[in-house]
A tleap script that builds the chain and sets N, CA, C and O, in Angstrom:
source leaprc.protein.ff14SB
mol = sequence {
  NMET ILE ALA GLY PRO ASN PRO HIE GLU ASN
  LEU SER GLU TYR VAL ASN THR ALA LYS VAL
  ALA GLN ILE LEU ALA VAL ALA ARG ASN THR
  LEU ARG LYS TRP ALA GLU GLN GLY ASP ILE
  PRO VAL HIE ARG ASN PRO ALA ASN GLY TYR
  ARG LEU PHE LYS ARG GLU ASP LEU MET ARG
  PHE LEU LYS LYS ILE ASP GLN SER SER THR
  PHE GLY CSER
}
set mol.1.N position { 0.742 -1.203 -0.003 }
set mol.1.CA position { 0.088 0.116 0.018 }
set mol.1.C position { 0.977 1.305 0.065 }
set mol.1.O position { 2.047 1.388 0.668 }
set mol.2.N position { 0.360 2.260 -0.691 }
set mol.2.CA position { 1.316 3.370 -0.967 }
set mol.2.C position { 0.690 4.583 0.132 }
set mol.2.O position { -0.499 4.648 0.443 }
set mol.3.N position { 1.568 5.343 0.543 }
set mol.3.CA position { 1.083 6.373 1.460 }
set mol.3.C position { 0.240 7.322 0.837 }
set mol.3.O position { 0.104 7.232 -0.383 }
set mol.4.N position { -0.356 8.222 1.460 }
set mol.4.CA position { -1.304 9.168 0.974 }
set mol.4.C position { -0.581 10.172 0.096 }
set mol.4.O position { 0.638 10.343 0.106 }
set mol.5.N position { -1.518 10.867 -0.719 }
set mol.5.CA position { -0.809 11.712 -1.630 }
set mol.5.C position { -0.050 13.071 -0.946 }
set mol.5.O position { -0.273 13.608 0.140 }
set mol.6.N position { 0.902 13.408 -1.969 }
set mol.6.CA position { 1.728 14.271 -1.383 }
set mol.6.C position { 0.982 15.655 -1.108 }
set mol.6.O position { 0.266 16.143 -1.982 }
set mol.7.N position { 1.127 16.145 -0.137 }
set mol.7.CA position { 0.380 17.557 0.144 }
set mol.7.C position { 0.413 18.614 -0.990 }
set mol.7.O position { -0.506 19.416 -1.149 }
set mol.8.N position { 1.644 18.568 -1.855 }
set mol.8.CA position { 1.783 19.507 -2.845 }
set mol.8.C position { 0.855 19.178 -4.206 }
set mol.8.O position { 0.645 19.940 -5.150 }
set mol.9.N position { 0.416 17.946 -4.035 }
set mol.9.CA position { -0.293 17.425 -5.350 }
set mol.9.C position { -1.602 17.950 -5.311 }
set mol.9.O position { -2.046 18.292 -4.215 }
set mol.10.N position { -2.411 18.093 -6.493 }
set mol.10.CA position { -3.708 18.369 -6.473 }
set mol.10.C position { -4.672 17.061 -6.409 }
set mol.10.O position { -4.509 16.129 -7.196 }
set mol.11.N position { -5.582 17.060 -5.519 }
set mol.11.CA position { -6.281 15.914 -5.272 }
set mol.11.C position { -7.190 15.573 -6.488 }
set mol.11.O position { -7.755 14.480 -6.449 }
set mol.12.N position { -7.408 16.414 -7.609 }
set mol.12.CA position { -8.077 16.298 -8.677 }
set mol.12.C position { -7.275 15.149 -9.432 }
set mol.12.O position { -7.871 14.609 -10.365 }
set mol.13.N position { -6.001 14.721 -9.135 }
set mol.13.CA position { -5.350 13.813 -9.857 }
set mol.13.C position { -5.801 12.380 -9.438 }
set mol.13.O position { -5.473 11.360 -10.044 }
set mol.14.N position { -6.537 12.420 -8.406 }
set mol.14.CA position { -7.039 11.062 -7.827 }
set mol.14.C position { -8.360 10.874 -8.016 }
set mol.14.O position { -9.187 11.778 -8.132 }
set mol.15.N position { -8.618 9.480 -8.055 }
set mol.15.CA position { -9.998 9.190 -8.360 }
set mol.15.C position { -10.458 8.045 -7.204 }
set mol.15.O position { -9.669 7.146 -6.913 }
set mol.16.N position { -11.608 8.123 -6.649 }
set mol.16.CA position { -12.001 7.495 -5.543 }
set mol.16.C position { -12.340 5.880 -6.037 }
set mol.16.O position { -12.489 5.618 -7.230 }
set mol.17.N position { -12.430 4.953 -5.083 }
set mol.17.CA position { -12.724 3.592 -5.510 }
set mol.17.C position { -14.193 3.500 -6.071 }
set mol.17.O position { -14.370 2.545 -6.827 }
set mol.18.N position { -15.032 4.130 -5.894 }
set mol.18.CA position { -16.505 3.908 -6.642 }
set mol.18.C position { -16.196 4.089 -7.983 }
set mol.18.O position { -16.327 3.238 -8.863 }
set mol.19.N position { -15.768 5.263 -8.117 }
set mol.19.CA position { -15.191 5.714 -9.775 }
set mol.19.C position { -14.475 4.671 -10.448 }
set mol.19.O position { -14.734 4.115 -11.515 }
set mol.20.N position { -13.620 4.515 -9.719 }
set mol.20.CA position { -12.538 3.635 -10.708 }
set mol.20.C position { -13.184 2.223 -10.912 }
set mol.20.O position { -13.016 1.690 -12.009 }
set mol.21.N position { -13.928 1.551 -9.921 }
set mol.21.CA position { -14.649 0.394 -10.112 }
set mol.21.C position { -15.691 0.673 -11.277 }
set mol.21.O position { -15.876 -0.128 -12.193 }
set mol.22.N position { -16.296 1.781 -11.165 }
set mol.22.CA position { -17.353 1.916 -12.403 }
set mol.22.C position { -16.621 2.246 -13.719 }
set mol.22.O position { -17.158 2.009 -14.801 }
set mol.23.N position { -15.375 2.801 -13.623 }
set mol.23.CA position { -14.754 2.881 -15.095 }
set mol.23.C position { -14.066 1.485 -15.508 }
set mol.23.O position { -13.869 1.247 -16.700 }
set mol.24.N position { -13.729 0.627 -14.573 }
set mol.24.CA position { -13.201 -0.604 -14.909 }
set mol.24.C position { -14.277 -1.693 -14.911 }
set mol.24.O position { -13.943 -2.842 -15.198 }
set mol.25.N position { -15.564 -1.398 -14.604 }
set mol.25.CA position { -16.818 -2.173 -14.664 }
set mol.25.C position { -16.359 -3.374 -13.896 }
set mol.25.O position { -16.243 -4.462 -14.459 }
set mol.26.N position { -16.106 -3.211 -12.672 }
set mol.26.CA position { -15.641 -4.373 -11.647 }
set mol.26.C position { -16.417 -3.815 -10.503 }
set mol.26.O position { -16.938 -2.700 -10.503 }
set mol.27.N position { -16.460 -4.817 -9.373 }
set mol.27.CA position { -17.123 -4.605 -8.149 }
set mol.27.C position { -15.955 -3.856 -7.270 }
set mol.27.O position { -14.757 -4.081 -7.436 }
set mol.28.N position { -16.437 -3.020 -6.403 }
set mol.28.CA position { -15.494 -2.344 -5.466 }
set mol.28.C position { -14.651 -3.261 -4.738 }
set mol.28.O position { -13.508 -2.818 -4.626 }
set mol.29.N position { -14.831 -4.412 -4.196 }
set mol.29.CA position { -14.224 -5.390 -3.560 }
set mol.29.C position { -13.195 -5.850 -4.510 }
set mol.29.O position { -12.079 -5.978 -4.008 }
set mol.30.N position { -13.318 -6.164 -5.926 }
set mol.30.CA position { -12.457 -6.585 -6.773 }
set mol.30.C position { -11.447 -5.589 -6.813 }
set mol.30.O position { -10.272 -5.934 -6.680 }
set mol.31.N position { -11.769 -4.330 -6.989 }
set mol.31.CA position { -10.672 -3.285 -7.078 }
set mol.31.C position { -9.856 -3.243 -5.743 }
set mol.31.O position { -8.634 -3.102 -5.787 }
set mol.32.N position { -10.477 -3.355 -4.641 }
set mol.32.CA position { -9.736 -3.362 -3.388 }
set mol.32.C position { -8.773 -4.498 -3.322 }
set mol.32.O position { -7.637 -4.231 -2.930 }
set mol.33.N position { -9.077 -5.804 -3.668 }
set mol.33.CA position { -8.300 -6.942 -3.839 }
set mol.33.C position { -7.225 -6.629 -4.606 }
set mol.33.O position { -6.107 -6.780 -4.112 }
set mol.34.N position { -7.368 -6.120 -5.994 }
set mol.34.CA position { -6.208 -5.858 -6.722 }
set mol.34.C position { -5.242 -4.818 -6.323 }
set mol.34.O position { -4.078 -4.753 -6.720 }
set mol.35.N position { -5.891 -3.914 -5.408 }
set mol.35.CA position { -4.845 -2.877 -4.792 }
set mol.35.C position { -4.144 -3.724 -3.721 }
set mol.35.O position { -2.918 -3.633 -3.648 }
set mol.36.N position { -4.815 -4.557 -2.866 }
set mol.36.CA position { -4.156 -5.113 -1.845 }
set mol.36.C position { -3.137 -6.149 -2.355 }
set mol.36.O position { -2.184 -6.442 -1.633 }
set mol.37.N position { -3.275 -6.652 -3.427 }
set mol.37.CA position { -2.189 -7.746 -4.134 }
set mol.37.C position { -1.216 -6.657 -4.788 }
set mol.37.O position { -0.105 -7.094 -5.088 }
set mol.38.N position { -1.417 -5.548 -5.006 }
set mol.38.CA position { -0.298 -4.753 -5.672 }
set mol.38.C position { -0.468 -4.694 -7.179 }
set mol.38.O position { 0.463 -4.267 -7.862 }
set mol.39.N position { -1.682 -5.127 -7.778 }
set mol.39.CA position { -1.838 -4.905 -9.101 }
set mol.39.C position { -2.149 -3.669 -9.961 }
set mol.39.O position { -2.039 -3.520 -11.178 }
set mol.40.N position { -2.603 -2.745 -8.915 }
set mol.40.CA position { -2.865 -1.280 -9.222 }
set mol.40.C position { -2.511 -0.537 -7.802 }
set mol.40.O position { -2.955 -0.819 -6.689 }
set mol.41.N position { -1.619 0.455 -8.149 }
set mol.41.CA position { -1.198 1.231 -6.963 }
set mol.41.C position { -2.549 2.003 -6.198 }
set mol.41.O position { -3.487 2.582 -6.746 }
set mol.42.N position { -2.330 1.826 -4.973 }
set mol.42.CA position { -3.431 2.686 -4.181 }
set mol.42.C position { -2.765 3.678 -3.361 }
set mol.42.O position { -1.630 3.509 -2.916 }
set mol.43.N position { -3.424 4.646 -3.174 }
set mol.43.CA position { -2.919 5.898 -2.178 }
set mol.43.C position { -3.975 6.119 -1.034 }
set mol.43.O position { -5.131 5.817 -1.331 }
set mol.44.N position { -3.769 6.548 0.088 }
set mol.44.CA position { -4.736 6.754 1.019 }
set mol.44.C position { -5.076 8.449 1.425 }
set mol.44.O position { -4.116 9.154 1.736 }
set mol.45.N position { -6.113 8.893 1.409 }
set mol.45.CA position { -6.500 10.121 1.801 }
set mol.45.C position { -6.072 10.503 3.006 }
set mol.45.O position { -6.642 9.953 3.948 }
set mol.46.N position { -5.163 11.352 3.283 }
set mol.46.CA position { -4.767 11.639 4.679 }
set mol.46.C position { -5.736 12.108 5.658 }
set mol.46.O position { -5.608 11.907 6.866 }
set mol.47.N position { -6.815 12.807 5.066 }
set mol.47.CA position { -7.841 13.247 6.050 }
set mol.47.C position { -8.585 12.039 6.442 }
set mol.47.O position { -8.777 11.906 7.651 }
set mol.48.N position { -9.074 11.063 5.590 }
set mol.48.CA position { -10.061 10.124 5.963 }
set mol.48.C position { -9.633 8.772 5.947 }
set mol.48.O position { -10.339 7.918 6.483 }
set mol.49.N position { -8.477 8.450 5.354 }
set mol.49.CA position { -7.955 7.253 5.219 }
set mol.49.C position { -8.473 6.424 3.912 }
set mol.49.O position { -8.052 5.288 3.691 }
set mol.50.N position { -9.448 7.097 3.035 }
set mol.50.CA position { -10.104 6.427 1.897 }
set mol.50.C position { -9.278 6.084 0.867 }
set mol.50.O position { -8.279 6.780 0.682 }
set mol.51.N position { -9.521 5.046 0.083 }
set mol.51.CA position { -8.637 4.549 -0.922 }
set mol.51.C position { -8.674 5.540 -1.903 }
set mol.51.O position { -9.781 6.046 -2.086 }
set mol.52.N position { -7.603 6.008 -2.686 }
set mol.52.CA position { -7.623 6.873 -3.843 }
set mol.52.C position { -6.596 6.168 -4.870 }
set mol.52.O position { -5.602 5.495 -4.598 }
set mol.53.N position { -7.112 6.509 -6.096 }
set mol.53.CA position { -6.092 5.916 -7.055 }
set mol.53.C position { -5.768 7.137 -8.011 }
set mol.53.O position { -6.576 8.003 -8.347 }
set mol.54.N position { -4.417 7.046 -8.392 }
set mol.54.CA position { -3.819 8.284 -9.125 }
set mol.54.C position { -4.296 8.073 -10.609 }
set mol.54.O position { -4.126 6.928 -11.030 }
set mol.55.N position { -4.791 8.861 -11.363 }
set mol.55.CA position { -5.315 9.029 -12.674 }
set mol.55.C position { -4.224 8.350 -13.632 }
set mol.55.O position { -4.573 7.462 -14.411 }
set mol.56.N position { -2.728 8.842 -13.548 }
set mol.56.CA position { -1.905 8.149 -14.397 }
set mol.56.C position { -1.709 6.642 -14.061 }
set mol.56.O position { -1.430 5.879 -14.986 }
set mol.57.N position { -1.838 6.166 -12.782 }
set mol.57.CA position { -1.621 4.921 -12.466 }
set mol.57.C position { -2.783 4.037 -12.980 }
set mol.57.O position { -2.641 2.849 -13.272 }
set mol.58.N position { -3.910 4.704 -13.062 }
set mol.58.CA position { -5.142 4.059 -13.543 }
set mol.58.C position { -4.850 3.701 -15.174 }
set mol.58.O position { -5.062 2.596 -15.673 }
set mol.59.N position { -4.351 4.802 -15.843 }
set mol.59.CA position { -4.124 4.764 -17.218 }
set mol.59.C position { -3.070 3.721 -17.673 }
set mol.59.O position { -3.146 3.174 -18.773 }
set mol.60.N position { -2.013 3.452 -16.716 }
set mol.60.CA position { -1.116 2.639 -16.918 }
set mol.60.C position { -1.728 1.126 -16.756 }
set mol.60.O position { -1.521 0.204 -17.545 }
set mol.61.N position { -2.446 1.072 -15.684 }
set mol.61.CA position { -3.204 -0.188 -15.434 }
set mol.61.C position { -4.038 -0.766 -16.583 }
set mol.61.O position { -3.982 -1.951 -16.909 }
set mol.62.N position { -4.882 0.233 -17.225 }
set mol.62.CA position { -5.654 -0.092 -18.334 }
set mol.62.C position { -4.824 -0.538 -19.604 }
set mol.62.O position { -5.242 -1.394 -20.383 }
set mol.63.N position { -3.649 0.093 -19.744 }
set mol.63.CA position { -2.700 -0.113 -20.864 }
set mol.63.C position { -2.324 -1.708 -20.607 }
set mol.63.O position { -2.362 -2.565 -21.489 }
set mol.64.N position { -2.010 -1.902 -19.433 }
set mol.64.CA position { -1.322 -3.259 -19.131 }
set mol.64.C position { -2.537 -4.424 -19.265 }
set mol.64.O position { -2.327 -5.559 -19.692 }
set mol.65.N position { -3.775 -3.948 -18.841 }
set mol.65.CA position { -4.822 -4.918 -19.117 }
set mol.65.C position { -5.041 -4.925 -20.685 }
set mol.65.O position { -5.314 -6.001 -21.217 }
set mol.66.N position { -4.970 -4.155 -21.198 }
set mol.66.CA position { -5.241 -4.054 -22.730 }
set mol.66.C position { -4.132 -5.048 -23.456 }
set mol.66.O position { -4.482 -5.965 -24.199 }
set mol.67.N position { -3.048 -4.815 -23.213 }
set mol.67.CA position { -1.814 -5.591 -23.829 }
set mol.67.C position { -1.902 -6.928 -23.437 }
set mol.67.O position { -1.555 -7.742 -24.293 }
set mol.68.N position { -2.405 -7.506 -21.998 }
set mol.68.CA position { -2.292 -8.730 -21.849 }
set mol.68.C position { -3.723 -9.433 -22.670 }
set mol.68.O position { -3.690 -10.611 -23.026 }
set mol.69.N position { -4.707 -8.734 -22.862 }
set mol.69.CA position { -5.676 -9.356 -23.510 }
set mol.69.C position { -5.619 -9.463 -24.864 }
set mol.69.O position { -6.390 -10.157 -25.527 }
set mol.70.N position { -4.612 -8.710 -25.358 }
set mol.70.CA position { -4.274 -8.493 -27.070 }
set mol.70.C position { -3.569 -9.726 -27.195 }
set mol.70.O position { -3.826 -10.568 -28.056 }
set mol.71.N position { -2.515 -9.844 -26.172 }
set mol.71.CA position { -1.725 -10.994 -26.557 }
set mol.71.C position { -2.256 -12.333 -26.102 }
set mol.71.O position { -1.649 -13.368 -26.377 }
set mol.72.N position { -3.310 -12.330 -25.453 }
set mol.72.CA position { -4.082 -13.694 -25.139 }
set mol.72.C position { -4.892 -14.078 -26.237 }
set mol.72.O position { -5.237 -15.260 -26.239 }
set mol.73.N position { -5.276 -13.364 -27.167 }
set mol.73.CA position { -6.178 -13.586 -28.145 }
set mol.73.C position { -5.535 -14.453 -29.404 }
set mol.73.O position { -6.233 -14.738 -30.377 }
savepdb mol mol.pdb
quit
């Protein structure tokens, strides 16, 4: 698990669990499991401890998934 966002970063660079699960069309628990396993980097909101996903990490994860499905067919 990765520490919370750098205080100098803009929180708009992060997406919450619900939104990422919606984007990926997976259950929130699936996303939490992937984050726990280290498949996708996760950060914590320092104010409330909620999981946050950096947009650039999400894009990297989507590319990784796309490449693996392309090679698998």
